[in-house]
C-alpha positions as CSV (number, residue, x, y, z in Angstrom):
1,M,16.7,-4.1,-4.3
2,E,19.0,-4.1,-1.2
3,I,17.2,-3.6,2.2
4,Y,18.9,-2.1,5.2
5,R,17.1,-2.0,8.5
6,G,18.6,1.2,10.0
7,S,20.7,3.9,8.5
8,D,23.5,2.8,10.8
9,K,23.7,-0.5,8.8
10,I,24.3,0.9,5.4
11,G,27.9,1.9,5.6
12,A,29.3,3.4,2.4
13,R,26.8,1.7,0.1
14,A,24.5,4.7,-0.2
15,R,27.3,7.4,-0.7
16,G,26.5,9.5,-3.7
17,C,22.9,8.1,-4.1
18,V,19.9,10.0,-5.2
19,M,17.3,9.6,-2.5
20,T,13.8,10.4,-1.3
21,I,12.3,10.4,2.2
22,G,8.8,9.5,3.5
23,N,6.3,7.0,4.7
24,F,5.1,5.9,1.3
25,D,2.0,4.3,2.7
26,G,0.0,2.8,-0.2
27,L,2.6,4.0,-2.7
28,H,0.1,6.2,-4.5
29,L,0.6,8.3,-7.6
30,G,2.2,11.1,-5.6
31,H,4.7,8.7,-4.2
32,R,5.3,7.2,-7.6
33,A,6.0,10.7,-9.1
34,L,8.7,11.1,-6.4
35,L,10.2,7.6,-7.2
36,D,10.1,8.2,-10.9
37,A,12.0,11.4,-10.4
38,V,14.6,9.7,-8.1
39,V,15.1,6.7,-10.4
40,T,15.3,8.8,-13.6
41,R,17.9,11.1,-12.0
42,A,19.8,8.2,-10.4
43,R,20.1,6.4,-13.8
44,A,21.2,9.6,-15.5
45,L,24.0,10.0,-12.9
46,G,24.9,6.3,-12.7
47,R,24.1,6.4,-9.0
48,P,21.9,4.2,-6.8
49,A,18.2,5.2,-6.3
50,A,17.5,5.1,-2.5
51,V,14.3,5.3,-0.5
52,Y,14.4,6.2,3.2
53,T,11.3,5.2,5.3
54,F,10.3,4.0,8.7
55,D,9.4,0.7,10.2
56,R,6.5,2.3,12.1
57,H,4.4,5.2,11.0
58,P,5.7,8.2,13.2
59,R,2.1,8.8,14.4
60,R,2.1,5.4,16.1
61,V,5.0,6.5,18.2
62,L,4.0,10.1,18.7
63,Q,0.2,9.6,19.0
64,P,-0.3,6.0,20.1
65,Q,-3.8,6.7,21.2
66,T,-4.9,7.5,17.6
67,P,-2.7,5.3,15.4
68,L,-3.2,5.4,11.6
69,P,-4.0,2.1,10.0
70,R,-1.6,1.4,7.2
71,L,-2.7,0.9,3.6
72,S,0.2,-1.4,2.8
73,S,1.9,-4.2,4.6
74,S,5.7,-4.1,4.8
75,E,5.8,-7.0,2.3
76,Q,3.6,-5.1,-0.2
77,L,5.6,-1.9,0.2
78,E,8.9,-3.7,-0.4
79,Y,7.5,-5.3,-3.5
80,E,6.1,-2.1,-5.0
81,L,9.3,-0.1,-4.3
82,S,11.4,-2.8,-6.0
83,R,9.0,-2.7,-9.0
84,A,9.3,1.1,-9.1
85,G,13.1,0.8,-9.6
86,A,14.5,1.5,-6.1
87,D,18.0,0.1,-5.6
88,L,18.3,0.7,-1.9
89,L,15.6,0.7,0.8
90,I,16.6,2.1,4.2
91,I,14.0,1.2,6.9
92,E,14.7,3.3,9.9
93,P,13.2,2.3,13.3
94,F,11.1,5.2,14.3
95,T,11.9,5.6,18.0
96,P,11.3,8.4,20.6
97,E,15.0,9.2,20.3
98,L,14.8,9.7,16.6
99,S,11.7,11.8,16.9
100,S,13.5,14.0,19.4
101,L,16.0,15.1,16.8
102,S,15.5,18.6,15.5
103,A,15.3,19.0,11.8
104,E,18.8,20.3,11.6
105,E,20.2,17.5,13.8
106,F,18.4,14.9,11.6
107,V,20.0,16.4,8.4
108,Q,23.4,16.4,9.9
109,S,23.5,13.1,11.8
110,V,21.4,10.9,9.5
111,L,21.4,12.4,6.0
112,I,24.9,13.8,5.8
113,D,26.9,11.6,8.3
114,R,25.3,8.2,7.7
115,I,23.9,8.2,4.2
116,G,25.8,10.9,2.2
117,P,23.5,11.4,-0.8
118,A,24.4,13.4,-3.9
119,E,20.8,14.5,-4.3
120,V,17.6,14.5,-2.3
121,I,14.2,14.8,-3.9
122,V,11.0,15.3,-1.8
123,G,7.4,16.5,-2.2
124,R,6.3,20.0,-1.5
125,D,4.4,19.0,1.7
126,F,7.5,17.2,3.2
127,R,7.9,17.7,6.9
128,F,10.4,16.1,9.3
129,G,12.2,16.6,12.6
130,R,11.0,17.3,16.1
131,G,7.5,18.8,16.0
132,R,7.5,18.5,12.2
133,S,9.6,21.7,12.2
134,G,11.6,20.8,9.1
135,S,10.5,21.2,5.5
136,D,11.9,21.2,2.0
137,E,13.1,24.7,2.8
138,T,15.2,23.3,5.7
139,L,16.9,20.9,3.2
140,R,17.5,23.7,0.8
141,Q,19.2,25.8,3.5
142,Q,21.4,23.0,4.8
143,L,22.2,20.4,2.2
144,P,23.6,22.6,-0.6
145,K,26.3,23.8,1.8
146,T,27.7,20.2,1.7
147,G,27.4,19.9,-2.0
148,V,24.0,18.0,-2.0
149,R,21.4,19.0,-4.5
150,V,17.8,19.4,-3.4
151,D,14.7,19.2,-5.6
152,V,11.0,19.4,-4.8
153,I,8.2,18.0,-7.0
154,T,4.7,19.4,-7.1
155,Q,1.5,17.9,-5.7
156,V,-0.2,15.2,-7.8
157,F,-3.9,15.3,-8.5
158,A,-6.3,12.5,-9.5
159,A,-10.0,11.7,-9.4
160,G,-10.9,15.3,-8.7
161,G,-8.6,16.0,-5.9
162,D,-5.1,15.8,-4.5
163,V,-3.6,12.4,-3.9
164,S,-2.8,11.5,-0.4
165,S,-2.9,8.4,1.9
166,T,-5.5,10.2,4.1
167,R,-7.8,10.6,1.1
168,I,-7.4,7.0,0.1
169,R,-8.3,5.8,3.6
170,Q,-11.5,7.9,3.4
171,L,-12.3,6.4,0.0
172,L,-11.8,2.9,1.2
173,A,-14.1,3.6,4.2
174,S,-16.9,4.4,1.7
175,G,-16.1,1.5,-0.6
176,S,-15.1,3.8,-3.5
177,V,-12.5,1.4,-4.8
178,E,-12.6,2.8,-8.4
179,E,-11.5,6.2,-7.1
180,V,-8.9,4.5,-5.0
181,A,-7.5,2.9,-8.1
182,R,-7.3,6.3,-9.8
183,C,-5.3,7.6,-6.9
184,L,-3.0,4.5,-6.8
185,G,-2.6,4.0,-10.5
186,R,-3.6,0.3,-9.8
187,D,-6.3,-1.6,-8.0
188,Y,-6.1,-1.7,-4.2
189,E,-4.8,-5.1,-3.1
190,V,-5.3,-6.9,0.1
191,W,-2.7,-9.7,0.7
192,G,-3.2,-12.6,3.0
193,R,-3.6,-16.3,3.6
194,V,-6.6,-18.4,2.7
195,V,-8.0,-20.0,5.8
196,E,-10.7,-22.6,6.3
197,G,-14.2,-21.3,6.9
198,D,-17.5,-23.0,7.5
199,R,-17.7,-24.1,3.9
200,R,-21.2,-22.5,3.6
201,G,-20.3,-21.1,0.1
202,R,-19.6,-24.6,-1.1
203,T,-23.0,-25.8,-0.1
204,L,-24.5,-22.9,-2.1
205,G,-22.5,-23.9,-5.2
206,F,-20.1,-20.9,-4.8
207,P,-17.0,-22.0,-2.9
208,T,-15.1,-19.1,-1.5
209,A,-11.5,-18.4,-0.4
210,N,-11.7,-16.9,3.1
211,L,-8.9,-14.5,3.5
212,A,-7.0,-13.6,6.7
213,P,-5.7,-10.2,5.6
214,D,-2.2,-8.9,6.2
215,N,-3.5,-5.4,5.5
216,E,-4.9,-3.2,8.3
217,L,-7.4,-1.6,5.9
218,I,-10.0,-3.4,3.8
219,P,-12.7,-1.7,1.8
220,A,-16.2,-1.0,3.3
221,S,-18.7,-3.9,3.6
222,G,-20.1,-4.8,0.2
223,V,-19.8,-7.0,-2.9
224,Y,-16.9,-6.3,-5.3
225,A,-15.6,-7.3,-8.6
226,T,-12.1,-8.4,-7.7
227,T,-9.0,-10.3,-9.1
228,V,-6.9,-12.9,-7.4
229,R,-3.2,-13.7,-8.0
230,M,-1.1,-16.3,-6.1
231,L,1.7,-15.0,-3.9
232,E,5.1,-16.8,-4.0
233,G,7.9,-15.4,-1.9
234,G,6.2,-12.0,-1.5
235,I,5.6,-11.7,-5.3
236,P,2.3,-12.0,-7.1
237,T,2.7,-14.7,-9.8
238,G,0.8,-16.7,-12.4
239,P,-2.6,-16.0,-14.0
240,V,-5.0,-13.3,-12.9
241,Y,-8.3,-14.9,-11.8
242,P,-11.5,-12.9,-12.0
243,S,-13.5,-13.1,-8.8
244,V,-16.4,-11.7,-6.9
245,T,-15.8,-10.9,-3.2
246,N,-18.0,-10.2,-0.3
247,V,-16.7,-8.1,2.6
248,G,-19.0,-8.1,5.6
249,T,-20.7,-10.0,8.3
250,R,-23.0,-12.3,6.2
251,P,-26.3,-11.1,7.7
252,T,-28.4,-13.7,5.9
253,F,-26.9,-16.4,8.2
254,E,-25.4,-14.7,11.3
255,A,-24.1,-11.3,12.0
256,G,-20.6,-11.7,13.3
257,R,-17.1,-10.5,12.6
258,V,-16.2,-9.0,9.2
259,R,-15.1,-11.6,6.7
260,V,-13.4,-11.3,3.3
261,E,-14.6,-14.1,1.0
262,A,-13.7,-14.4,-2.6
263,H,-15.3,-16.7,-5.2
264,L,-12.9,-17.3,-8.1
265,L,-14.8,-17.5,-11.3
266,D,-12.4,-19.6,-13.4
267,F,-10.6,-21.7,-10.9
268,A,-10.9,-25.2,-9.6
269,G,-8.6,-26.4,-6.8
270,D,-7.8,-26.1,-3.2
271,L,-6.5,-22.8,-1.9
272,Y,-6.4,-23.5,1.8
273,G,-3.1,-22.3,3.2
274,R,-2.1,-20.4,0.0
275,R,-1.3,-16.8,0.1
276,I,-3.1,-14.6,-2.4
277,A,-3.2,-11.0,-3.6
278,L,-6.9,-9.8,-3.8
279,G,-7.4,-6.8,-6.0
280,F,-10.5,-4.6,-5.6
281,H,-11.6,-3.4,-9.0
282,A,-15.2,-2.1,-8.6
283,R,-18.0,-2.1,-6.1
284,I,-21.1,-4.0,-7.3
285,R,-23.5,-3.4,-4.4
286,E,-23.9,-3.0,-0.6
287,E,-24.1,-6.1,1.6
288,R,-27.7,-7.0,2.4
289,R,-29.7,-9.6,4.2
290,F,-31.7,-12.1,2.0
291,S,-34.7,-14.2,2.9
292,G,-32.8,-17.4,2.6
293,P,-30.3,-19.5,0.7
294,D,-32.2,-19.6,-2.6
295,E,-32.6,-15.9,-2.9
296,L,-28.9,-15.5,-1.9
297,K,-27.8,-18.0,-4.5
298,E,-29.6,-16.2,-7.3
299,R,-28.1,-12.9,-6.2
300,I,-24.6,-14.4,-6.1
301,R,-25.1,-15.6,-9.7
302,Q,-26.0,-12.0,-10.7
303,D,-23.1,-10.6,-8.8
304,A,-20.7,-13.1,-10.5
305,A,-22.1,-12.1,-14.0
306,E,-21.6,-8.4,-13.2
307,A,-18.1,-9.0,-11.9
308,R,-17.2,-10.9,-15.1
309,K,-18.5,-8.0,-17.1
310,L,-16.6,-5.3,-15.1
311,L,-13.4,-7.3,-15.3
312,A,-13.6,-8.1,-19.0
313,S,-10.9,-5.6,-19.8
314,K,-8.5,-6.7,-17.0
């Protein structure tokens, strides 16, 4: 996948592409339906499949007092888009100047003049332009006049409701990672680097990988059945290791900052400094305070056994 940081950088490479536009935060099933439509159509026409997105969520520029935490890091999004079959990724800096363009100005100056697609495919709730005044109807009114075909796909539903980044954020806040997985079509992953902790897990007989997350959002405090893959060059590689992960403040010892600590069930080795992808498969229980190390050790054994059972089919 070729990556262009700004539509002014792409030149003639995108001319005649089949493209979609959006934030694609989390790359959930609704986004994947869009990408599947774009890639299928692009392959049928022998044209590149292009994704146009932004390097900052528009809300961070327009409403900096209430910024939305992102579900995906930039590295994760690039990896998932490449896996989905995108040929071109255009990452537009979202600036006040860009946000000041009317919907009609954006269509002319960015889509037509700079990119020049053959077809544009968006979702039914697509909005763009100053004050979110533009919609799929705006595209239908303007683009066909220049020979560009416009298509709109319907809303995607999963886990008893419509699929959206907002809903996934709410599910993560409640620790409902199984429902999150149904919305994403995969387990929610937190990427990051393993950093040195206080080695308390080792003294209990359950050494943990203490993760410094890249992601802005992690699931609610609790104990989870998880998986771990090693990251090499921004790509998860090698075996999938079953694991049990505690997210929380470790109230048995000291209430402090939220930590993400994963105990790999079938791994022996040093992970310090390694980057890993931690996938959240199922919530086992809430975090709680124990009377001391012995009660905690026994509960960790139970959690590990439960995690192994829940991950048996992975």
